[in-house]
N, C-alpha and C positions, 0 to 999 in steps of 0.2 A: 185584397188582389190591384189595386187599383194602383195604391200606395208603390208595390213591387213594380210596376209597368213604369209608372214615372221616374220612379230611382234609376233601371235599366235604362230609361231613354233619356235621362240625365248622364249618366256615367258615359254612354256610347258618343254623345253631344260633346262632353267634358274632353274625351279622348279623343275624337276627332279635332277641338279645338287645339289640342298638345301639336299638332304636326298640319295643321293646315296652312298657317302661315309659312313654311319650310319650304325653301328653295331644294327642288329635283335636281338640281345640277351638280357639276362636282366641284363648285367653290362656294364656299360654308361661309363666305364673310360678303356683304355688301356693302361698305365702303368703297371710295373713291381714293386712289393713293398716285401721286408723281411724286418725283423724287427733282433735287436742281443742286448743280454744282456752282458756284459762283468762283471765279480767278480774279480777286480786284487790283490791277496793276495802276502806276499812275498816266498810265496814257489810255487806256483802255479794262475794260472790262467783259469779260467772256462768261457767256453763261450756258452749260449745258443741262437742256432740260429733257425731262424723261415723263411719258403721260402711259397711260394704259391705252392702245393701241385699239382693242376692241371697244372701246368705251367712244373713241371716237370715232370708229367707224358708225355707230348709233348714232350719234349727234350730227353726223356731217353725210348721213344715210348711203354709204358703200357697204352694208353688211354682206352683200351678195359676194362684190367683190372679193372683202375680207375673209367668207368665211371658204371660197376656194381656193382661196393661197393655201397650199399644202407645205410649202416647204419655204425655208429664208429669203431664197432667191424669189417668190413670188409676193413674199411681204414684203419687200424692198422697193418690186414693181407700183404693189397699189399704194405703200405707202408715197413714191414718186409723181403719180398720177393724181394724186390729191392732196401734194405738198401744199400750191400755191394758195387752195384755201383754206387747209390745217393753219398754215404761216401768219395767212393775214388774221387770223381769229388769233392767234399766240400773239401778233404782235401791236394788234389792240387793245389787249387783253393785260399784256404785260410790258411795263415801261422801266427803265432804268434812269436816276437823273445824277448826273454828277454838279458839285454843287448847286441844286437843285434845278438844271438846267437838263430836259428832256433829252435823251439821245437818242440817236437813229439806228436802227438795229442792221446787224447786214447777216443775212445766213448765209453760215459758212460750210454747215454739213448734216448731211440726215443719214439715219441708220434705221435698224430695228433690232433687239435683242429678245430671249424668250428669261424671262423671272425663273426664281426656285424653285416656283409652283406653276412654272408652264403655261408662263401667260406673256404673250409677247405685249413688248414696248414700244413705242414711236419714241427716237431721239432725234432733237432738234438742236443744235450747237450752232449762238448768236454772237457776233461779235460788235461790242461797244464803243467805235473808235471817240475818245471823248475823255478829256484830261479834266482832270478834279482831285481835290481834298474828300472831298465827302459825297460817299454813295448813298441812294435810297432807293432798292427793287420794290415798286408798286406792283401786286399779283391780285388779279381778280377772276383767274380762270374757270370755268368749272360751275363756282358754286351760284352764278345768280341765273345760269340757262341751262346748265345739264346735270350738275350732282351738288346740292347743297352740302351735303356730308365731303365734299371731295378736300382731302388735305393733300399739301404739297411740303414735304421734307427738303430741305433747302440748308448745305452748306458751304461754307466761304472760307475761303483760302486767302490771303493776301498781306501786303506790310502791317497790316492793322493784329495780326495772330488768324487764325480758327476759331470760328461762329457757326453756332446751330442756329435755325431760327426752322417755325411750322408754321406756314401758311395756313390757313382755317376763313372759314366764312365771318370769322369775327375777328381777325387777325390778318388783314392783307398789307399791310408793310412793313418792311424791313431795312433798317438804318445802318449800314455795316459798323461795327466797332462800337454799337451800343447795345450791351448786356443786361438782360434783362431776367437773372436766374429764377425770379418766381415765377414770372411767364412761363420759361420756356419748364418750370416742376408741375407747374399746372399744365401744361398742352401736354406732356407727355400721362401726365393723372387721369387726363380727360380722355385722350386716344387709349389707355388701358379699357378703361370704361365701357368705350365703345369698340374696342375689340372683342369682348366677353359677350358684351349686349346683341353684337350681331354676328357673332361667332355660334351658331345653331347649332355644327356636331356638338362644340364643348358644352351649350347649353341643355342638350338632347342628353349629352354622358352625366351630367350633375342631375336631373330631372330621371331617368333612370335610377340611378343609384340609390335616392330619396325616398323614393316611390313604396317599397315593401318597409322602409326606418323611420314610417310618418310615427308608429306608435311611440318613440322616444326621442325627444332633443337632445339628450345625451347621445344618442347614437346616430344622427345628422351630423349633429357637432363633431363625431369622430371620424365620419367619411368625411365632410367637408375640409377638416384638417390637414387628413392623410393626402387628400389630392393635392392640396396649395402644398404642401410641404415637396410632394412629387412633382409638380410641375414649375414650382421656385427654381427648383434644384437645376434642373434641366434647361429653363429657360437663362439662369445667369450664365449656364457652362457653353450653350451655345450664341450666346448674344457674345460671351468674351474671346469665341471662337477656339472657345477649347477640346471640345466637342461638339461635331457636326453630325446628319445625318441624309442623307437622299429625302428630299421634301417632298417625292411622290411613296418612299417607303414610309415617312412620317405622317401623311394624309390617308394611306390607306391603314396604318395601323388607329389613327384614332377612329375612321370608319368600325372599324373591327371589334376596338374597346366598347363602342356602342352596342355594337349585335352580343358581343358577349354578354354584359350585364343584361340587357333584356331578354336572353335564355336563361340566364340566371332567375329572373325575377319570375319568368311563365314556366318553369320548371319547378320552381320554388326550391331550389338547392340553398343548401345552408347559407346564411348572411350575416351569422353573429363576427364573423373573421371577414368582411367585406374590406374593411380597412385595409389591409395587407393588397388586395389585389386593385383597390382604389388607387394606394401607391406608385404599384407598379406601373400604371395607367395613363396616374397626375406625369411620370418621366418622361411619356411620349407625346402627351398633352402640350406639357413644358417646350417640344423643340417647336411643337404647331403655333406656340403662342411668339416664340422667337422667333418666327421669320419674318415678321415686320421689319423689326428691328436690324435683323444682318442686312435686310434690302437698304434701309438705311447707311450703314457706314458710319458708326457713329464714331466721333473721334476718341481719341483715348481720356481725352480732359474733361469729356463730358460723360461717358458712358454707363459712368457707379453708378450717378445720380440718375441719370435717363433710365438706367433699368430700374433703381428703385422706384421712382413715381411711375411708373407704367404699371410694373408690378400690383403695386398699392393700387393703383385703378383696377385692376383685373380685380382683387380681393373686392372693392368695395363691391364694382357690381356683381360677381359670383355672389357675394351674402345675401345683398338684396333682391338678387333673384329666388335664393331660397328662403329667405325672410317673404317673400309675396307667395309663394308656393307652400310651404308647408303649413301653416293656418287649415289652409284646403285640405287639404291629403288628412290633416288630423281632423279636421269635420266628418269627410268622408269613412274615416277609418272606422268609426262609430253603428256604419251599417254596413249587416252582412254579405250585401254585395260588393263590398269593396274589395275582394280578392278580383272580382271579375273585371275592376275596372282596373287594376293593374295588371292583369294578363292582356286586358284589349289594349290598354296603352303602351305596356309594352312591346307587344305584338305589331303594333304599328310605326313605334320606335325603331323596333328591330328592322321592320322593312324598307325604311328611310336608310339607316345604317347601312343595311347591303347594297342598295342603290349608289350610295356613295361609295361604299368601299371596291365594286365592280367598275364602276366610271374613273377613279381614280389611280385603280390597277393599268385602266387602260391610257 
């Protein structure tokens, strides 16, 4: 009797752990992203910088004003009210050098826009009126004082051609005209890993899929392969602009996929052909994976390699998660109370999926 009570307690505790670290809001990714467009001219450099407005509001403590702004005009007003503080922060943490001499920035424009995920971006355009042959951009925003996971995707256009660069906590300087294919590939590979690891909705979907399949490694491989095939197809189609869907519909569909698979687990529906439903929902998840790459507006010369290494990163991250969870599930399956664990875990996951579904439709 004591053994059964201990096992029941362990099952409940492990089930709660599966969801205890998950956010109950519509955003399923914890990373911080920014974007930069650089026009490199002989006499001047123009930098268009886009940052997460909500993150700026939290960092500089004007959250009440930001949350009260329910339309674009009010958001523009909030940005204008805090423009000096934010601009001082940007100009102290982002520098442009021409022939290794620092350029003084001139703020020429600010604006606000919404991403495809309905998150506001604050835009700042700076002009650096310096002549020179070589240009170096140093970027130290966010990573030291606001969010160490912050990433900024830069696109450069000028006489030296088109160039892309990813600013991270480890890569803070870009020399225009200096291309490093291995560095770029590594950055997109790491970005893919981070995207799946911080994509709580994708993780919950995969965990829910393999919960009842833990009896067989072959079944797990079959399911994961179907999911990989599905999301890889639509990730490529969406990133290349061949097929696109409204972001709100995609995100709601991802949440609904979690709910559906959880219900399958709870009602113990037939799961021998689960790979078919997994393939279908994988197509929907692929559109979700593509969101970040679409925001980056990759150039045609690098989109194929960027897509490849991003997808490889997603797959490695996904395989790592499954490899860590599967042995635990296989061990628990030896106990008679394992079906109760599946039901309890699936119920908690279903509840989280329903919360996301309602929030994303709203």
